[in-house]
N, C-alpha and C positions, 0 to 999 in steps of 0.2 A: 175868616177862612182864607187860606191862600187861594190865588187864582187857579193854580193847577188842581188843588183839591176841589174847588168849585165846579171845575169842568168835569172831573171824574164823577161827581154826584149828579150834576145837572144833565149831562149828555145821556146817560142811561134812562133817567126819568123822562126826558124829552122824547126819546125813541119810543118808550112804552106808551106814554100818553098820546103821542102823535100817531102811532100805528093804530091804536084803538080808535082814535078820532077818524082815521082814514076809512076803517071798516064801517064805522057808524054813518059815514057819508058817502057810501056807494061804491067804494073800491071793492072789486071782485078779483080774487086770484085764481089762477088756472086750476090748481090741484085741490083747493078747498073753496069751491064756488059758494057754498052755503054758510061759510064761516061768519059772514056779517049778520046772519040771522040767529046765531048762537048767543047764549047769555054772556055777559061781560066776563064772568069767571072763566068760561072756556076760551074766549078771545084772548084774555090775559095770559092763559096757560100757553096758547100757541105763540103769542107775541114774545114771551120770555124765551121760547125755544130758538128765537133768532139769535140769542146770545150764545147758544151752544151748538145748534145744528145749522145755523145760517138760514138760508131761504129755501133749502132743498125740499121741504115739505109744503111750501106755499105755491110755487110756480109763479110765473110772471103775472103782474097785474094786467087785466085784460078788459076791465070795465070800470066806470066811474069817472069823476072829474079828472082831466088830464093832469092838472097840477098835483092832485093828491096821489095819482098813479106814480108821478115822478118822485114825490116825497117818499112814497113807500119803497121805491127802488133805492133811494138813498139810505133808508133804514137797513135794507138788505146788506149794504156794504159797511155801514157804520157799526152795526151791532157786533159783528165778529171782531172788528178792530178794538172795540171797547173791551171785549173779552180778552183779547191778546195782551192789551195794556194792563188789564186787571191782573192777569196771570203773571206778567212780568213783575208787577208790584209785589205780588205775594211771594214769588221766588226771590226777589231781591231781599225780602225779609228772611227767607229760609236760608239763603246763601251764608250769611254770617254764623247762623246757628249750626249749619252743616260743618262749616270750618271749625267752629269750636268743638263740635262732636269729634271730628277727626283728631284734633289736638289733645282731646281728653281721653279718647278710647283707642286710638290707633297709633302704631309706630309710623313715623313719617320722616322724610328728609327735607332740608331747606337748601335751595341753590340761590346764592346771593350774587347777582351779576349774570346776565344771560346773553353772552356773546357766543363766539365759536367754542370757547372752552365750556361754557355753561351748557350748551347743546350736547357736547360730548359727555359731560357728567350725567345729564338726563338720560342719554342713551345707555350709559353704563349701568345706571341704577335699574333701569327697566330690564336690562339683560340679566343682571345678577339677582335682583330681588323680584323680578316679574313685573308685567305691565300693570298689575293692580296695586302696586305699592304707591302710596301717596307721596307726592312731591310738591312742595310750595316753591314757586319760582318768582323771585323778587328782582325787579329791575325798572328803572325810571322810563325805559323805552317800551316796556311790555304793553300789549293790549290785554286788559283784564279779561279773565274768563267770563263768558257770557253769563248774564243773569237768568238764563232760561233753564230748561230741564237738564241740559248737559252738565251743569255743575254737580248734579247728583250722580252722574255716571262717569265723569272724567276723573282720573286720578292725578294728572298733572294740572295743578291749579295756579294760574298766573295772576300776579298782583303788580300793579303799577306803583312802584315805590322808589323814592329817592333814598337809596340805601346809605348815603352819607349821613343821614340823620338817624340817630339811635332809635327814636321812637317809631320809625317807619319799618324796622325789622325786628326789634327786640320782642315784640308781642308774639312772634311766631316761634320763639325758642322756648320750649318747655322740657320737662323731664321725659316726655314721650318722644321727643326728637332724637333720632338715633344716627343722624348724619347731617353735617353742615358743611357746605362747599362754598367757600369765600373766593369768588372768581372774577372780581372786577378788574379792569385794566390798571387800576391805581394801586401800586404796591403798598404805599403808606396807608391808604384807606383800608386795604385788606388786613394789614397788621393791627390797625386800630380796632376794626371789627372783631378780629380774632381775640384781642385782649378783653373785649367786652363779652364775647360769646362764651368764653371758657368759664366765666363766673355764673352764667345763666343755664347752661345745658347740663345734661346728665354726664357724670364722669366717664361713662362708657361710650358716649357719643364719639363717632369718628369725625375728625375735622380735616379738611383738605383746604389749605390756604395757598393761593397762587402768589408767587413773588417773582421778581425779575433778577435779583442779584445772585450770581453763582456763589459768591462768598457767603452771603447770608444763608442761602439754602443748604450749603454744606455745614455751616456752623449749627444750624437748627436741625440738622440730621435729615438728609434727603433719602430716607430709606422707605420705599413703598411697602415693604413687607414687615417692618418692625414695630413702628409706633402708630398710635391712634391719631396723634397730632402731626399731620404731614405738611411740611412747607415745601412746595414743589415749584421749580422753574420748568415750564413745559419743555423748553429747549434742552433741558438736561434729562427730563423723564423720558423723552423720545429715544435718544441714543442709549439710555440706560436699559431700555426694553430689549435691545439687541444682545445684551450681556446676561440676561436672566437665564437661569437654568431651565432645562426641559421640565423638571419637576415643578418649578414655580409656575410654569405656563399651563399646566395640565387642566386647571379649572376653567380656562377661557372658552368661550363659545366658538366651536369649530365651524359652525354654520354662518358665522359673521364674515361678510366679504372683507372687512378691515383686517380681521384675524388672518384670513387666508393670504391677503396681500403681505401682511407683516411676516408670516412664516416663510413665504417665498423669498422675500428680500433677506430675511435673517439667514436662511440656508446659504444663499449666495455669499453673504458677508462672512459667515463662519468658514466657508471653503477658502476664502481669500486669506484668512488669518494663518494658514499654513505656509504662506509665501514669505520670502524675504524681499523687502522693498528697498530699492536704492534711495528713494525719496518719498516723503509724504508732504504733499502740498496742500496748504489750507487757504482757500480763496474765501476770505471772510473769517476772522478769528474772534468770534463772540462766544457766548456761553455754550452754544451747540458744539463748536469745534473744540473748545477748551475741555468740555466734559468728555467728548469722545477721545481726545488725546489722553486725558488722565486715566481713562479706563483701559486703553490700549497699553499705556505704560505700566499700570498696576497689574495687568495680565501678562506682562513680559512679552508683548507682541511688537515691540519696537526694537529691532537689533541696534547695537551700538554704532554700526557703520551707516545707519540710515540718516540721511540729511533731512532736516525739517525746514520747509520753506513756507513762510508766512506772508501772505499778500493781503494787506488791509490798511486803510489810512490810519487806523489807530492800533495797528498790529504790535508795534514795540511797547506802547503803553499797556495794552491788554496783556501782553506776555509778562511784563514786569509785575502786574497785578496777580497773574497766574502763579508766578514764582513765590509769592508771599505764602500761599498755601502749599506749594510744592518746591521747597528749597533744594530737594534732592535733584532737581532737573537743571541746576546751574551749569553743569558740564556738558549739556547737550549741544550739538551743533545745529545752530539755527541761522537761517538767512532771512532777513527782513526786507520787505518792500512795502514801505509805508505809502502805498498809492492805491487807487481803485482798480477794479477788475479790468479796465481797458488796457492795462499794461501786462496782462497775463501772458500774451504771446511772446512779449519781449523776455519775460522770465523763462519761458520754456526754450526760447532761442539761445539764451545765455547758458542754460543747463543741458542743452541737447547733447553735447558731446560727452557729458558725464553720464547721462541716462541711456545712451545708445545701447540697444539690446537688453536693457534692464526693465524691471517692473516698477511702476510708479503708481502710488495710491493718492488720488486727489479728492479733496473734500470741497465741493462747491456749495458753500454755506452762507452766502450773503443773505440779506433780507428780501431780495428780489428773486423769486423763484424762476421767473422767465429768464432773467440774465443767467441764473445758474445753469438752466437747461441749454441755453444758447452757447455759453462758453464751453460746457462739457461736450457738446456736439462738435464745435469748431475744433477744439484741441484734439479730440479723438480722430477726426478726419484728417487733420493737418499732420499729426505726428504718429499715425497708426503704423507707418513703416519703420519708424525710428525706435520707439519703445512701446512696452505693453502698459496701457493706461487702464486702471480700474478706478471708476468714479463713484463717490457717494454724493448724492444730490439731495440737498434739503429743499423740500417743497412744503406747501400747507396742507394739501389734501391728496389722498392716495389715488383718487380717480381724476387727477388733473387732465390726463389725456389717455386715449386707449393704449394698451400695452403694445399693440402692433405698430402704432405710430412712434412710441418711444423706442422700440427696437430699431426702426428705420433711422431715427434721429441719432441714437446713442450706440447702437451695436448690441445685438442680443447677447445677454449674459455677462456683459462687461460693466454693468452699473447696478447701483442699489439706490432706490429712491426711499428717502426717510421723511415722510410727511408728518410734521409736528402736530398739526391740529386734528389729524385723524388718529394717529397712534396714541395720543394722550388718552383716548377713550379706553384703551387696553390697560393703561397705567391706573386709571380709575378702577377698572375691574379687578386688577390685582390687589389694590388696597381693600376693596369690598370683600373679596374672597379670603383675604388674610385675617379678617376680623373674627 
């Protein structure tokens, strides 16, 4: 017998025999002073109640040998602990059976990778399918759902799994699984998991695979509303939201603060699209800026006379890659500054005479959201009297700081904040609503 199993068996027996021994040897308890005179069967009945009701029916020991009184006190605490451990053991056996029951009888979703994007997916599933929809969340950094009663009532069930290993997630993919969200930070791992998942799941299951490459996501069809197998770069999904039609957005939850923030920023952005800008400045030219520019161009919102200014250490290289998928842009007038954000003021000083009295649309889209805000604020205050600056600022979360503070920093009504890790939740919802 294992040591742990021996303790589980020995300790309850020790408590039962020891408590009966205490009563036989003069221990008197406050609420049942005559218990020591009862037959052993009655004493046993009351002693067993220690494991269910604790000592509330006994009262404190008040007579008998001091050592036995202290021993009885110890039984008061040990017995409920034994019960708790026993219940945990029982429920740890129930948990796998409950999970098997869900996989056999219920429709459920699986989220593979539980970072910021995984949390957004979980929120979106709860919003669209309801809080009682079952979701299995797999990640090597998860704390597994407790083995207590909560497992029978919680619908989001967490598993600590190394999702890089097939056997650690494949058992959760069955024909009852109607949604798989592959959201780790590793693009190649996501694609490998996708390749395996599509052979295991129901053909009608929706799949959302997170990837980083703009080129790959475009080639694999980055349409949130068309296909069930979605390959999405979140820095493309976020600006894509601003170009969705009112009809497509109708099903979103209007009580959601993220939705309300998005609609406010979208209204400001749409109002700007009626303007003619002398220049569009991209501070950071990665997938976020590339996709925004491609949508503006395809919507005929970039006049021929607009100058494009790209400030990014890899700006020229990224632009060349961008042209591979957009050869029609070869004739655009583009000025490149292959430097970091610190030379932005130099850029504006160089262009100030051309932009004087004109409107300028600036995309602050580096990976550092604080730098984006700082430079947007500085340029706005420095050049407010020279040209009309409209700023689109990439952040991570919609509630980065209070609106009042942002208005003080950036100027009320002259900016749009596009938070990638918050708005992606809305993209998830659009996919779920489109199924």
